[in-house]
TIVO-160447 format. One line per field, with one value per residue (C-alpha): residue in three letters; x, y, z. Coordinates in Angstrom, 2 decimals. Last residue first. Layout:
<pts>
rest: c(ALA, ...)
xx: c(X, ...)
yy: c(Y, ...)
zz: c(Z, ...)
</pts>
This chain:
<pts>
rest: c(PHE, LEU, ASP, SER, ALA, GLN, SER, TRP, ALA, ASP, GLN, TYR, VAL, ILE, THR, GLN, LEU, ALA, ARG, ARG, GLU, ASP, TRP, ALA, ALA, MET, GLU, LEU, LEU, PRO, LYS, PRO, THR, PHE, GLU, ASP, VAL, HIS, GLY, VAL, CYS, LEU, ILE, ALA, ILE, PRO, ARG, SER, GLY, PRO, PRO, MET, LYS, CYS, ILE, GLU, ARG, ILE, LYS, GLU, PRO, ASP, PHE, MET, SER, VAL, TRP, GLY, VAL, GLY, ILE, GLY, GLU, ALA, ARG, ALA, ALA, LEU, TRP, PHE, ASN, GLN, ILE, ALA, CYS, SER, ALA, SER, ALA, LEU, ASP, MET, GLU, PRO, MET, THR, ARG, ARG, GLY, PHE, ILE, TYR, ASP, GLU, ARG, LYS, ASP, ILE, LEU, GLY, VAL, LEU, LEU, VAL, GLU, ALA, CYS, ASN, LEU, ILE, GLY, GLU, VAL, LYS, LEU, LYS, MET, PHE, GLU, ALA, SER, ARG, GLU, GLY, LEU, ALA, HIS, ALA, THR, LEU, GLN, ARG, GLU, GLU, ASN, VAL, HIS, GLN, TYR, LEU, ALA, GLU, LYS, LEU, ALA, ALA, ASP, ARG, ILE, HIS, VAL, PHE, ARG, TRP, PRO, GLN, MET, PHE, GLY, VAL, SER, PRO, GLY, ARG, HIS, ALA, ALA, GLU, ILE, PHE, ARG, LYS, LEU, GLN, GLU, SER, GLU, VAL, PRO, LYS, SER, ASN, PHE, HIS, ARG, VAL, ASP, ARG, ARG, GLU, PHE, ILE, VAL, ARG, TYR, VAL, ALA, GLN, ILE, GLU, GLN, GLU, SER, PHE, ALA, GLN, LYS, THR, MET)
xx: c(58.60, 58.38, 56.46, 53.24, 50.94, 47.43, 45.04, 43.47, 44.37, 47.16, 49.81, 49.24, 51.08, 49.84, 50.85, 54.30, 55.29, 54.86, 52.27, 53.33, 52.18, 49.28, 48.65, 51.83, 52.77, 55.76, 53.91, 51.09, 53.95, 55.63, 59.08, 62.65, 60.85, 61.81, 63.22, 62.98, 60.31, 59.92, 56.32, 53.45, 49.94, 47.79, 44.15, 42.69, 40.01, 37.69, 34.89, 33.79, 30.11, 28.93, 31.57, 34.04, 33.63, 36.27, 34.21, 31.19, 33.38, 35.02, 31.34, 30.43, 33.63, 33.11, 36.78, 39.66, 41.58, 44.90, 47.62, 50.71, 53.94, 57.34, 60.08, 63.81, 63.84, 63.53, 60.91, 58.88, 59.44, 57.88, 54.92, 53.80, 54.26, 52.10, 49.44, 49.58, 49.25, 46.28, 44.75, 44.89, 43.28, 40.72, 39.91, 39.90, 36.84, 34.59, 35.59, 33.27, 33.30, 36.46, 39.27, 38.08, 34.52, 35.40, 31.99, 31.14, 33.96, 31.76, 33.39, 36.97, 38.58, 40.14, 43.18, 43.43, 46.75, 48.06, 51.62, 53.78, 52.64, 51.43, 47.62, 47.09, 49.10, 46.80, 45.98, 48.38, 47.47, 46.34, 43.04, 43.32, 44.15, 41.02, 38.75, 40.29, 37.31, 34.80, 36.35, 33.09, 33.59, 37.13, 35.98, 33.12, 35.90, 38.35, 35.54, 35.18, 38.67, 38.96, 36.02, 38.11, 41.17, 39.48, 37.89, 41.24, 42.83, 39.98, 40.50, 44.10, 43.60, 46.62, 44.91, 46.30, 43.63, 44.83, 42.94, 42.97, 41.30, 44.20, 42.21, 44.78, 42.39, 43.67, 45.83, 49.59, 51.28, 53.04, 50.78, 52.17, 55.62, 54.34, 52.67, 55.87, 57.91, 55.55, 55.93, 59.77, 59.73, 57.18, 59.75, 58.81, 58.59, 60.52, 58.09, 58.50, 56.30, 54.80, 52.13, 53.97, 52.97, 56.59, 58.53, 61.79, 61.18, 60.07, 62.92, 65.47, 64.13, 64.04, 67.82, 69.36, 68.01, 70.04, 73.28, 72.79, 72.43, 69.06, 67.90, 67.30, 70.45, 69.13, 70.06)
yy: c(12.54, 8.59, 9.03, 9.50, 11.93, 10.62, 12.54, 9.23, 6.27, 4.10, 6.55, 9.32, 10.27, 13.52, 16.33, 14.75, 14.68, 18.46, 19.45, 20.74, 24.30, 25.76, 28.29, 29.90, 30.03, 28.03, 25.38, 25.42, 24.91, 22.09, 22.83, 23.13, 23.45, 21.11, 22.83, 23.66, 21.01, 17.65, 16.27, 14.69, 15.89, 13.25, 13.55, 12.01, 9.82, 8.62, 6.13, 3.40, 2.46, 3.28, 3.10, 5.59, 7.66, 10.34, 13.25, 11.41, 10.05, 13.58, 15.00, 12.53, 12.75, 16.64, 18.13, 19.77, 16.30, 17.20, 15.46, 16.91, 14.98, 15.96, 14.03, 13.77, 10.06, 9.54, 11.92, 9.86, 6.40, 8.71, 9.86, 6.63, 4.78, 7.39, 6.75, 3.21, 3.90, 6.15, 3.18, 0.83, 3.48, 4.24, 0.50, 0.58, 3.01, -0.49, -0.70, -3.21, -5.72, -4.40, -6.63, -9.59, -8.55, -7.61, -7.76, -4.23, -2.97, -3.59, -0.49, -0.03, 3.14, 5.87, 7.43, 9.96, 10.52, 13.55, 13.67, 16.70, 19.07, 22.38, 22.17, 20.14, 21.87, 22.33, 24.47, 27.63, 29.69, 33.46, 32.14, 30.84, 33.89, 35.70, 32.88, 32.94, 34.68, 32.51, 29.25, 28.33, 30.75, 29.80, 26.05, 27.19, 28.93, 26.24, 23.62, 25.71, 25.71, 21.81, 21.74, 23.61, 21.68, 18.45, 19.90, 21.03, 17.82, 16.13, 18.33, 17.77, 14.05, 12.37, 11.25, 8.20, 6.68, 4.49, 1.95, 1.22, -1.37, -3.88, -6.43, -8.15, -8.47, -4.93, -3.41, -2.99, -1.03, -3.15, -1.37, 1.86, 1.16, -0.41, 2.84, 4.98, 2.42, 2.86, 6.73, 6.21, 3.81, 6.47, 9.34, 12.60, 15.35, 18.89, 21.70, 22.92, 22.04, 24.09, 22.50, 20.07, 18.09, 17.62, 14.51, 15.55, 13.75, 10.37, 10.53, 11.19, 8.69, 5.92, 7.28, 7.04, 3.64, 2.73, 4.56, 2.37, -0.73, -2.70, -4.37, -8.03, -9.00, -6.97, -3.47)
zz: c(100.62, 100.72, 104.35, 102.39, 103.71, 104.43, 101.58, 100.41, 103.18, 103.37, 102.19, 99.67, 96.54, 94.73, 97.04, 97.94, 94.32, 93.67, 91.06, 88.14, 87.09, 85.55, 82.67, 83.25, 79.52, 80.24, 82.13, 79.31, 76.87, 78.87, 79.71, 78.21, 75.12, 72.10, 68.92, 65.47, 65.18, 62.69, 62.47, 64.17, 64.81, 66.81, 66.74, 69.93, 71.27, 68.37, 69.61, 67.60, 68.20, 65.12, 62.15, 61.59, 58.43, 59.27, 59.13, 60.99, 63.68, 64.30, 64.55, 67.19, 68.98, 69.39, 69.07, 71.44, 72.08, 70.18, 70.98, 69.56, 68.62, 67.67, 66.36, 67.53, 67.38, 70.93, 71.13, 68.41, 70.51, 73.31, 71.87, 70.19, 73.62, 75.03, 72.37, 73.23, 76.67, 76.12, 74.02, 77.37, 79.44, 76.93, 76.77, 80.76, 80.63, 81.21, 84.82, 86.47, 83.75, 81.89, 82.95, 80.93, 79.49, 75.74, 73.88, 75.11, 72.76, 69.66, 68.16, 68.18, 69.94, 67.77, 67.15, 64.20, 62.54, 61.05, 59.31, 58.40, 60.72, 59.39, 58.86, 61.90, 64.63, 67.26, 70.36, 70.33, 73.49, 72.98, 72.81, 76.56, 78.10, 76.66, 77.99, 81.48, 82.77, 81.38, 80.34, 78.67, 76.13, 75.07, 75.06, 72.45, 70.43, 70.45, 69.65, 66.40, 65.72, 65.95, 63.46, 61.16, 61.42, 60.76, 57.75, 56.44, 57.04, 55.23, 52.35, 52.45, 52.00, 53.80, 57.47, 58.80, 60.82, 63.73, 65.79, 69.68, 71.38, 71.75, 73.80, 75.59, 78.27, 79.35, 77.04, 77.29, 74.43, 71.92, 69.10, 69.80, 69.28, 66.08, 65.36, 66.15, 63.92, 61.02, 61.27, 61.10, 58.20, 56.62, 56.69, 58.41, 56.23, 56.79, 56.87, 60.57, 63.30, 66.32, 68.37, 70.38, 73.64, 75.17, 76.01, 77.73, 81.13, 79.49, 76.57, 79.60, 81.90, 79.00, 78.25, 81.49, 81.94, 78.39, 79.95, 83.38, 81.35, 81.25, 84.38, 84.09, 86.14, 89.13, 90.18)
</pts>
């Protein structure tokens, strides 16, 4: 342990919020305080970004008709996704994939337009703007979980359609609809794991040493 380390209690809190973060689909009707929401956005804005480009933008969706439009589009995409899944279609349709109409707050997260102007760290990997924004969303998620607020990341949509619905500028890219709100409980495991959709991979299957697929001696 170095002098720069946090206290043992603080360290354990960091690991706890990481391990207990959940992708939430079920919310109750209790409103989220505006000061809380601002804290979560501030946490997101402190996320790391390649070249310090800060490519994330948040659209706070308050209009009921706009929420309904987002919900309808996501539901349409849900049907198309089910069709594309083939033999797992019926299993998929049993899953709840969003909470747009019953959560307290909805935020659309998008990438800025004119991203090609940012070269630092993106010359060979332009997708690093998406990686940066994903880190911002994770910060938002962890801050919310620490305060007992649930967040669900909805990505089941056509970016072009969402850009049109939310009047985003040409060249921008929507990447997430965040459903935010109070929950009655956080599940002990991720919902998709509990539904047996898939299972978490063992660490020794995701860590290699020196060459791809060469076993690591860490595990």
